[in-house]
C-alpha positions as CSV (number, residue, x, y, z in Angstrom):
1,M,-15.7,30.2,13.6
2,L,-12.1,29.2,12.7
3,E,-13.1,25.5,12.8
4,N,-16.0,26.1,10.5
5,K,-13.7,27.8,8.0
6,R,-11.4,24.9,8.1
7,E,-14.2,22.4,7.5
8,H,-15.4,24.4,4.5
9,L,-11.8,24.6,3.2
10,A,-11.4,20.9,3.6
11,K,-14.6,20.2,1.7
12,F,-13.5,22.3,-1.3
13,Q,-9.8,21.7,-1.3
14,S,-9.9,19.4,-4.3
15,L,-12.0,21.9,-6.3
16,I,-9.6,24.7,-5.3
17,A,-6.6,22.7,-6.3
18,L,-8.2,21.9,-9.7
19,A,-9.1,25.6,-10.3
20,V,-5.5,26.7,-9.5
21,M,-4.1,24.2,-12.0
22,L,-6.5,25.3,-14.7
23,I,-5.7,29.0,-14.1
24,A,-1.9,28.3,-14.2
25,M,-2.1,26.2,-17.4
26,S,-4.1,29.0,-19.1
27,F,-1.0,31.1,-18.8
28,L,1.6,28.4,-19.5
29,S,0.2,26.7,-22.6
30,D,-1.9,28.0,-25.5
31,S,-3.0,24.5,-26.4
32,F,-4.4,23.5,-23.0
33,F,-7.9,25.2,-23.3
34,T,-9.0,23.6,-26.5
35,P,-12.0,21.3,-27.1
36,E,-9.7,18.6,-28.4
37,N,-7.4,18.7,-25.4
38,G,-10.4,18.7,-23.0
39,L,-11.8,15.6,-24.7
40,N,-8.4,14.1,-24.6
41,I,-8.1,14.6,-20.8
42,L,-11.6,13.0,-20.3
43,R,-10.7,10.1,-22.5
44,Q,-7.4,9.6,-20.6
45,I,-9.0,9.6,-17.2
46,S,-11.9,7.2,-18.1
47,V,-9.9,4.1,-17.2
48,N,-8.6,5.5,-13.9
49,L,-12.1,6.8,-13.1
50,S,-13.6,3.4,-13.6
51,L,-11.0,1.8,-11.3
52,S,-11.3,4.6,-8.8
53,I,-15.0,4.4,-8.3
54,G,-14.6,0.8,-7.1
55,M,-11.6,1.8,-5.0
56,T,-13.7,4.5,-3.4
57,L,-16.2,2.0,-2.2
58,I,-13.5,-0.3,-0.9
59,I,-11.6,2.5,1.0
60,L,-14.9,3.8,2.4
61,T,-15.2,0.4,4.2
62,G,-11.7,0.8,5.6
63,G,-10.1,-1.6,3.0
64,I,-7.7,-1.3,0.1
65,D,-7.2,-3.1,-3.2
66,L,-3.8,-3.5,-4.7
67,S,-5.0,-5.9,-7.4
68,V,-7.1,-3.7,-9.6
69,G,-4.4,-3.2,-12.3
70,A,-3.8,-7.0,-12.5
71,I,-7.6,-7.7,-12.6
72,L,-7.8,-5.1,-15.4
73,A,-5.2,-7.0,-17.4
74,L,-6.8,-10.4,-16.8
75,S,-10.3,-9.3,-17.7
76,G,-9.2,-7.6,-20.9
77,A,-7.1,-10.6,-21.9
78,V,-9.9,-13.1,-21.3
79,A,-12.4,-11.0,-23.3
80,A,-9.9,-10.6,-26.1
81,G,-8.9,-14.3,-26.2
82,L,-12.4,-15.5,-26.2
83,L,-13.4,-13.1,-29.0
84,K,-10.4,-13.9,-31.1
85,N,-9.9,-17.6,-30.6
86,G,-13.0,-18.9,-28.7
87,I,-12.4,-21.8,-26.3
88,M,-12.0,-25.5,-27.0
89,L,-13.9,-28.0,-24.8
90,E,-11.6,-30.9,-25.1
91,P,-13.8,-33.6,-23.5
92,L,-16.7,-32.8,-25.8
93,G,-14.6,-32.0,-28.9
94,V,-16.5,-28.7,-29.2
95,K,-15.1,-25.3,-29.8
96,L,-17.2,-22.4,-28.5
97,E,-17.1,-19.1,-30.5
98,F,-17.9,-15.8,-28.7
99,T,-19.7,-12.8,-30.0
100,V,-18.6,-9.3,-28.9
101,F,-21.3,-9.2,-26.3
102,G,-20.3,-12.7,-25.0
103,A,-16.7,-11.6,-24.7
104,I,-17.6,-8.5,-22.9
105,V,-19.8,-10.4,-20.4
106,S,-17.0,-12.9,-19.9
107,G,-14.5,-10.2,-19.1
108,L,-16.8,-8.6,-16.6
109,L,-17.5,-11.9,-14.9
110,V,-13.8,-12.6,-14.6
111,G,-13.3,-9.2,-12.9
112,S,-16.2,-9.8,-10.6
113,A,-15.0,-13.2,-9.7
114,A,-11.5,-11.9,-8.8
115,G,-13.1,-9.1,-6.7
116,L,-15.3,-11.7,-5.0
117,F,-12.2,-13.8,-4.2
118,N,-10.7,-10.7,-2.5
119,G,-13.8,-10.1,-0.5
120,V,-14.0,-13.7,0.7
121,A,-10.3,-13.7,1.6
122,V,-10.8,-10.5,3.7
123,T,-14.0,-11.6,5.4
124,R,-14.0,-15.4,5.7
125,F,-10.3,-15.9,6.1
126,K,-9.7,-12.6,8.0
127,L,-6.7,-11.7,5.9
128,P,-5.7,-8.0,6.0
129,P,-6.9,-6.3,2.8
130,F,-3.3,-5.4,1.9
131,V,-2.2,-9.0,2.0
132,A,-5.3,-10.5,0.4
133,T,-5.3,-8.1,-2.6
134,L,-1.5,-8.4,-3.0
135,G,-2.0,-12.1,-3.3
136,M,-4.7,-11.5,-6.0
137,F,-2.3,-9.2,-7.8
138,S,0.2,-12.0,-8.2
139,I,-2.5,-14.6,-9.1
140,A,-4.2,-12.4,-11.7
141,R,-0.8,-11.5,-13.3
142,G,0.1,-15.1,-13.5
143,L,-3.2,-16.2,-14.9
144,T,-2.9,-13.4,-17.6
145,M,0.5,-14.7,-18.6
146,L,-0.8,-18.3,-18.7
147,W,-3.9,-17.3,-20.8
148,T,-1.9,-15.2,-23.3
149,G,1.3,-17.2,-23.3
150,G,3.0,-13.9,-22.7
151,F,2.1,-12.5,-26.1
152,P,-0.5,-9.8,-27.0
153,V,-3.9,-10.8,-28.4
154,T,-4.5,-8.5,-31.3
155,G,-6.9,-7.9,-34.2
156,L,-10.2,-7.8,-32.2
157,G,-12.3,-6.0,-34.8
158,S,-14.0,-2.6,-35.1
159,S,-17.1,-3.6,-33.2
160,F,-15.2,-4.4,-30.1
161,G,-12.8,-1.5,-30.7
162,S,-15.6,1.0,-30.6
163,I,-15.7,0.6,-26.8
164,G,-12.4,2.3,-26.6
165,T,-12.2,4.5,-29.7
166,G,-15.7,5.1,-30.7
167,V,-17.4,8.6,-30.6
168,F,-21.1,9.3,-29.9
169,L,-22.4,12.9,-30.3
170,Q,-18.8,14.0,-30.6
171,I,-17.9,12.6,-27.2
172,P,-15.7,9.5,-26.8
173,V,-17.6,6.3,-25.9
174,P,-15.3,5.7,-22.8
175,V,-16.4,9.1,-21.4
176,W,-20.1,8.0,-21.8
177,I,-19.4,4.7,-20.1
178,T,-17.6,6.3,-17.1
179,G,-20.2,9.1,-16.9
180,A,-22.9,6.5,-16.6
181,L,-20.9,4.7,-13.9
182,V,-20.5,7.9,-12.0
183,G,-24.3,8.5,-12.1
184,V,-25.1,5.0,-10.9
185,F,-22.6,5.0,-8.1
186,V,-23.5,8.5,-6.9
187,L,-27.1,7.4,-6.5
188,L,-26.0,4.1,-5.0
189,T,-23.9,5.7,-2.3
190,R,-26.2,8.7,-1.6
191,T,-29.7,7.3,-1.8
192,T,-29.7,3.6,-1.0
193,R,-29.6,1.5,2.1
194,F,-26.5,-0.2,0.8
195,G,-24.7,3.1,0.4
196,R,-25.5,4.1,4.1
197,H,-24.2,0.7,5.2
198,V,-20.9,1.1,3.4
199,Y,-20.3,4.4,5.2
200,A,-21.4,2.8,8.5
201,V,-19.0,-0.1,8.2
202,G,-16.1,2.2,7.4
203,G,-17.0,4.7,10.2
204,N,-17.2,2.1,13.0
205,E,-17.2,-1.6,12.1
206,R,-17.7,-2.8,15.6
207,A,-20.8,-0.6,16.1
208,S,-22.1,-1.8,12.7
209,L,-21.8,-5.4,13.9
210,L,-23.6,-4.6,17.2
211,T,-26.4,-3.0,15.3
212,G,-26.9,-6.1,13.2
213,L,-25.5,-5.0,9.9
214,P,-24.2,-7.8,7.7
215,V,-20.6,-6.4,7.6
216,D,-19.0,-9.4,5.8
217,R,-21.6,-9.3,3.1
218,I,-21.2,-5.6,2.6
219,K,-17.4,-6.0,2.3
220,I,-17.7,-8.9,-0.1
221,A,-20.1,-6.8,-2.2
222,V,-17.8,-3.8,-2.4
223,Y,-14.8,-5.9,-3.4
224,T,-16.9,-7.6,-6.0
225,L,-18.0,-4.3,-7.4
226,G,-14.3,-3.2,-7.4
227,G,-13.4,-6.2,-9.5
228,L,-16.4,-5.6,-11.8
229,L,-15.3,-2.0,-12.4
230,A,-11.7,-3.1,-13.0
231,G,-13.1,-5.4,-15.6
232,V,-14.9,-2.4,-17.3
233,A,-11.5,-0.6,-17.3
234,G,-9.8,-3.7,-18.8
235,L,-12.3,-3.8,-21.7
236,I,-11.8,0.0,-22.4
237,V,-8.0,-0.4,-22.4
238,T,-8.1,-3.5,-24.6
239,A,-10.6,-2.0,-27.0
240,R,-8.6,1.3,-27.3
241,L,-5.4,-0.5,-28.1
242,D,-7.1,-3.2,-30.2
243,S,-4.8,-5.5,-28.2
244,A,-4.8,-7.3,-24.9
245,Q,-1.3,-6.7,-23.5
246,P,-0.2,-9.2,-20.8
247,N,1.4,-6.4,-18.8
248,A,-1.5,-4.0,-19.1
249,G,-2.5,-2.0,-16.0
250,L,1.0,-1.9,-14.4
251,G,1.0,0.9,-11.8
252,Y,-2.7,1.7,-12.2
253,E,-3.3,0.8,-8.5
254,L,-1.2,3.9,-7.5
255,D,-3.2,6.3,-9.7
256,S,-6.5,4.8,-8.5
257,I,-5.6,5.2,-4.8
258,A,-4.2,8.6,-5.5
259,A,-7.4,9.8,-7.1
260,V,-9.5,8.6,-4.2
261,V,-7.3,10.2,-1.6
262,I,-6.9,13.4,-3.5
263,G,-10.7,13.5,-3.9
264,G,-11.1,13.6,-0.1
265,T,-11.8,10.0,0.8
266,S,-10.2,9.1,4.1
267,L,-7.9,6.1,4.1
268,S,-9.4,5.2,7.5
269,G,-12.8,4.7,5.9
270,G,-16.3,6.2,6.5
271,R,-15.7,9.5,4.8
272,G,-15.6,10.5,1.2
273,S,-17.7,10.5,-2.0
274,V,-17.7,9.3,-5.6
275,M,-17.9,12.9,-6.8
276,G,-14.8,13.7,-4.8
277,T,-13.1,10.9,-6.6
278,V,-14.2,12.4,-9.9
279,L,-12.4,15.6,-8.9
280,G,-9.4,13.6,-7.9
281,C,-9.2,11.8,-11.3
282,L,-9.6,15.2,-13.0
283,I,-6.7,16.6,-11.0
284,I,-4.4,13.7,-11.9
285,G,-5.6,13.9,-15.5
286,V,-4.9,17.6,-15.7
287,L,-1.6,17.2,-14.0
288,N,-0.5,14.5,-16.4
289,N,-1.7,16.4,-19.4
290,S,-0.1,19.7,-18.2
291,L,3.3,18.1,-17.6
292,F,3.1,16.5,-21.0
293,L,2.3,19.8,-22.7
294,L,5.1,21.5,-20.8
295,N,7.5,18.8,-22.1
296,V,8.4,17.6,-18.6
297,S,10.3,14.3,-18.6
298,P,8.1,11.2,-17.8
299,F,10.5,10.4,-14.9
300,W,9.9,13.8,-13.4
301,Q,6.2,13.3,-13.9
302,Q,6.3,10.3,-11.5
303,V,8.2,12.3,-9.0
304,V,5.7,15.1,-9.1
305,K,2.8,12.7,-8.8
306,G,4.4,11.1,-5.8
307,F,4.7,14.4,-4.0
308,V,1.0,15.2,-4.8
309,I,-0.1,11.9,-3.2
310,L,2.0,12.5,-0.1
311,A,0.5,16.0,0.2
312,A,-3.0,14.7,-0.1
313,V,-2.5,12.0,2.6
314,A,-0.8,14.6,4.9
315,V,-3.8,16.9,4.5
316,D,-6.2,13.9,5.3
317,R,-4.2,13.1,8.4
318,M,-4.2,16.7,9.6
319,S,-7.9,17.0,9.1
320,Q,-8.5,13.8,11.2
321,R,-6.3,15.2,14.0
322,D,-8.4,18.4,13.9
323,R,-11.6,16.4,14.3
C-alpha cells in the first residue's frame, strides 16, 4: 500500500511542484497571473522546450548531449549568414542567394548533421556520450566563430523575424512551433515502433541487442533528432533577436538537462516522457519568471536553479533505489 502511494507520488511530483509554485506566486505577486505574463512564460520556454524534447529522447536511450547550445548557435548563424549574404562558389564564380525558406532548411540541415556526427561518434567509434558531445560542443562553437568572424549577423528582415516574434491568433509563433513539436514527439514515443525501441534501448541495451533491435541505428536517429531540434531552437532565437550571436546558447545545455530530469526522465535511461519534460520546462520557466518578478538577483537565480536540479536528481536516485 505504501509502495503504491510512493509510485503515485513519484508520477505526479512535477505537477505537484508546479502547482505549489503557482499558488505561492499568486500571493507573492499581483502581476504573475495575467494573460501577458502567461504568454511571456510560454514564449520564454519555447527555446528550452525544443532543446529538451530532443534531450529527452537522448537521455531515454541512456545518453547525454552537452552540445545542444553550441549546435543552436551554429544553426542560427548559418541560416542568418546564408539569408543575409548568400554563399560564393569561388571555382564557378557564382554567388548563391537564399530565400527565407532556403535559409531555414539550411539551418535545420546543419543541426541534423551535427547531431548525426554525435550519433556516429557514440555508436561507431564507441565514445562515451559525454566525451563525444563535449567534442561537438567545441567544434560547433569554433565553426560558429569562423562562420561569423566573431561578429553578429544582423538585419535579417521581417519575414524571417516572424518565426521568433510573430503572433498568430494572439499566441506567439514560437509557442505554436513548440506545441506542434510536442504533439509530434508525444505520438512518436507513445504510438510508434521507434518510440518503443527507444525505451527498450534505454531500459536494457544488452537485452535489446540480443532481441535483434538495431541499437546503433536507434541511437544515431535520436542524436540526429536532437541536433534537428537544436536547429529549430537556433532559428527561433536568431529570429527573435533579429541577429545571430556567435555566443548564443551558452549554458542552454544545463537548462535542457534540468528540464528533462525535473520532468521525471531517469538519467539512467528507459523511463520518462515528453509530457514530463513539458512540465519540467514549465517549472523552470515559472521559476525564472517568479524570481525576476520578485527582483531576485540573476546570480541568486543561478544558485536557486542549481539546488532545484540537485533536488530533482536526488529524487530520481531515491526512486531508483526504492525500485
